[in-house]
C-alpha positions in Angstrom: -16.4 -5.3 9.4 -12.9 -6.5 10.4 -10.8 -9.5 9.4 -7.4 -10.4 10.9 -4.5 -12.6 10.0 -2.0 -12.7 12.8 -2.0 -9.8 15.3 -2.3 -6.9 12.9 -5.6 -5.0 12.8 -6.9 -2.0 10.8 -9.2 0.4 12.6 -11.4 2.7 10.4 -13.2 5.6 12.0 -16.0 6.2 11.2 -16.9 2.9 9.6 -19.8 4.5 7.8 -19.7 8.1 6.6 -20.7 10.5 3.8 -18.4 10.5 0.9 -17.0 14.0 1.7 -16.2 13.2 5.3 -12.6 12.4 6.4 -11.8 8.8 7.3 -9.2 7.9 10.0 -7.1 4.8 9.4 -5.1 3.3 12.2 -3.1 0.1 11.9 -2.1 -1.7 15.1 -0.4 -4.9 16.2 2.6 -4.7 13.9 6.2 -5.2 15.0 8.1 -1.9 15.6 9.9 -0.3 12.7 8.7 -2.7 10.0 7.8 -1.6 6.4 4.3 -2.3 5.2 2.2 -1.7 2.1 -1.3 -0.3 2.6 -3.7 -0.9 -0.3 -7.2 0.6 -0.7 -9.7 -0.9 -3.2 -13.2 0.1 -4.3 -15.5 -1.6 -6.8 -18.3 0.1 -8.7 -20.3 -2.3 -10.9 -17.6 -4.4 -12.7 -15.0 -1.6 -12.4 -12.2 -1.6 -9.8 -10.0 1.2 -8.6 -7.1 1.1 -6.1 -4.3 3.0 -4.4 -1.3 2.0 -2.5 1.2 3.6 0.0 4.3 2.6 1.9 4.7 3.1 5.7 7.1 2.2 8.5 5.5 1.4 11.8 6.5 3.3 14.9 8.0 2.0 18.1 4.6 0.7 19.3 4.0 -1.2 16.1 1.4 1.3 14.8 0.8 3.3 11.6 -1.5 6.3 12.0 -2.3 7.9 8.7 -3.4 11.2 10.4 0.1 11.7 11.9 2.6 9.7 9.8 4.0 10.3 6.4 3.9 7.8 3.6 7.2 6.8 2.1 8.0 7.7 -1.5 7.1 5.2 -4.2 3.4 4.7 -3.7 0.4 6.3 -5.4 0.9 9.1 -2.8 3.5 10.1 -0.3 4.0 12.5 2.6 1.4 13.3 5.2 -1.8 12.6 3.4 -4.5 11.2 5.7 -7.0 10.9 2.8 -4.4 10.1 0.1 -5.9 6.7 -0.4 -8.9 8.4 -1.9 -7.6 11.0 -4.3 -4.8 8.9 -5.6 -6.9 5.9 -6.7 -6.3 4.6 -10.2 -8.0 2.0 -12.4 -6.8 -1.5 -11.7 -4.9 -3.2 -14.6 -6.7 -5.0 -17.3 -9.7 -2.6 -17.6 -10.7 -0.2 -20.4 -8.7 2.9 -19.7 -10.1 6.3 -19.0 -13.2 5.4 -17.0 -13.8 7.7 -14.1 -15.2 6.4 -10.8 -18.9 7.4 -10.7 -21.4 5.9 -8.3 -24.4 4.6 -10.2 -26.7 3.6 -7.4 -26.7 6.3 -4.7 -28.9 4.3 -2.4 -26.1 1.9 -1.7 -22.7 2.7 -0.2 -19.3 2.8 -2.0 -17.6 0.0 0.0 -13.9 0.8 0.5 -11.6 -2.0 1.5 -8.2 -1.6 3.2 -5.4 -4.2 3.2 -2.1 -4.3 5.1 0.6 -6.2 3.3 4.0 -7.2 4.6 7.0 -5.3 3.1 7.1 -2.8 0.3 5.2 -4.4 -2.6 4.8 -3.0 -6.1 1.1 -2.5 -7.0 0.8 -5.6 -9.2 2.4 -7.8 -6.6 0.1 -6.3 -3.9 -3.0 -6.9 -5.9 -2.0 -10.5 -6.5 -1.4 -11.0 -2.8 -4.9 -9.6 -2.0 -6.6 -11.7 -4.6 -4.9 -14.8 -3.2 -5.9 -13.9 0.4 -2.4 -13.1 1.6 -2.6 -10.1 3.8 -1.8 -9.1 7.4 -5.1 -7.3 8.1 -8.2 -6.2 6.3 -11.0 -3.8 7.1 -13.8 -2.0 5.2 -15.9 1.1 5.5 -19.1 2.3 3.8 -19.0 5.7 2.2 -22.3 7.2 1.2 -23.6 9.9 -1.1 -27.1 9.8 0.3 -27.7 10.4 4.0 -30.4 8.9 6.1 -33.7 10.8 5.7 -33.0 12.2 2.2 -35.9 11.6 -0.1 -35.2 10.4 -3.6 -38.1 11.1 -6.1 -38.0 10.0 -9.7 -39.4 12.7 -12.0 -41.1 11.4 -15.2 -43.5 13.9 -16.7 -43.7 13.7 -20.4 -40.3 14.6 -21.8 -39.1 15.8 -18.4 -36.8 13.2 -16.9 -34.7 13.6 -13.7 -34.3 12.6 -10.0 -35.2 15.0 -7.2 -33.4 14.8 -3.9 -35.0 16.5 -0.9 -33.0 17.0 2.4 -34.2 15.5 5.6 -36.0 17.8 8.1 -38.4 20.6 7.7 -37.7 23.2 5.0 -37.7 25.4 3.2 -34.4 24.3 1.7 -32.3 26.1 -0.9 -32.4 24.3 -4.2 -30.4 23.8 -7.4 -30.8 22.1 -10.7 -27.8 19.8 -11.3 -26.6 19.6 -14.9 -23.6 17.6 -16.0 -21.7 18.0 -19.2 -22.4 16.1 -22.4 -22.1 12.6 -21.0 -25.6 11.3 -21.4 -28.0 10.2 -18.7 -28.2 12.0 -15.4 -25.7 11.0 -12.8 -27.3 11.3 -9.3 -24.3 11.2 -7.0 -23.7 15.0 -6.8 -27.4 15.8 -6.2 -27.6 13.1 -3.5 -24.7 14.6 -1.7 -26.1 18.2 -2.0 -29.3 17.0 -0.4 -27.4 15.3 2.3 -25.9 18.7 3.1 -29.3 20.5 3.2 -29.7 21.6 -0.5 -32.6 20.3 -2.5 -31.3 19.2 -5.9 -32.8 18.0 -9.1 -30.5 15.8 -11.2 -31.8 16.7 -14.6 -31.5 14.7 -17.8 -31.3 17.2 -20.7 -30.7 14.7 -23.4 -33.9 13.7 -25.2 -34.7 10.1 -24.1 -35.0 7.6 -26.9 -33.5 9.9 -29.5 -29.9 8.8 -29.4 -29.1 11.1 -26.5 -29.8 14.2 -28.6 -29.2 17.5 -26.7 -32.3 19.3 -25.5 -32.2 22.9 -26.8 -35.8 24.2 -26.5 -36.5 26.4 -23.4 -39.9 24.8 -22.8 -38.2 21.7 -21.4 -36.7 23.8 -18.6 -39.8 25.9 -18.0 -41.7 22.8 -16.8 -39.4 22.6 -13.8 -41.2 25.4 -11.9 -44.0 23.0 -11.0 -41.7 20.7 -9.1 -40.3 23.7 -7.2 -43.9 24.5 -6.2 -45.0 21.0 -5.4 -42.0 20.1 -3.2 -41.6 23.4 -1.5 -42.4 22.7 2.2 -44.2 26.1 2.5 -46.9 24.7 0.3 -47.4 21.5 2.2 
C-alpha cells in the first residue's frame, strides 16, 4: 500500500512480515540535503503509539534507514534501522502506562510511515498527519501468527487457554506460556512461538468468573497432559 504527495515515496521491504523480522525503510524522490521528519504510527484497538526521527537526505535525495544515522532530537538517533519500533511511545491524550499488546493475533499490526518536510516536533508532526499534510506515506503488515499456524481454543471445564500448533509435520517442541498477574491470557507470544516452530499453549491461570482469582491448585495444571497427547503428531 503506497500513497504519494509530490515526488517523494517510501519503500517498505518486506511489506508483510512477522513481528520479529527486520523491516527496511527507504525514502526516495526528495531534494538533496534536505531535512525531513519520519513518523511511524501503529493503532491497537483504540490506542495509538508513535515514534519520530530526523534525517537529512543524501546527494541523491534518498534516506536509507539501514545505512544512515538519525539526527539528535527524535525518539531515537544514530544508526538504528529498527529504531522506529523500539522507541514508540503512547500518543498524547491517552491514559498513560498502557503497553502495546496485540489482542487479535489473527490480524496484522498495521504500521504506518509518514515523511514530513522539515524537522517537526512530535505534536506538530501528528497534527500534520491528521490533517493529511505529508510528503509520502506507506504502510506494512507485521504479524504474530504465520500462515499455516493452527489456533485452537481450549475450553475444558475450568481449563481455559489457546493452543498454537506450528505449520508442517511434527513432532514439535512445546511450551506452556504463562504471563504475570495481568488477567486473561495474551496470545501474541504463543502465536509467535508457533510461527517459529514451537507449539505453545497460552494458558489462563486466573479462575474465570471469579474476579480473576489466581489458580493455585495443582490439578488445574495436571489436566494439560491430555492436550499434549491429543495434539502430538506422533499420535495422529
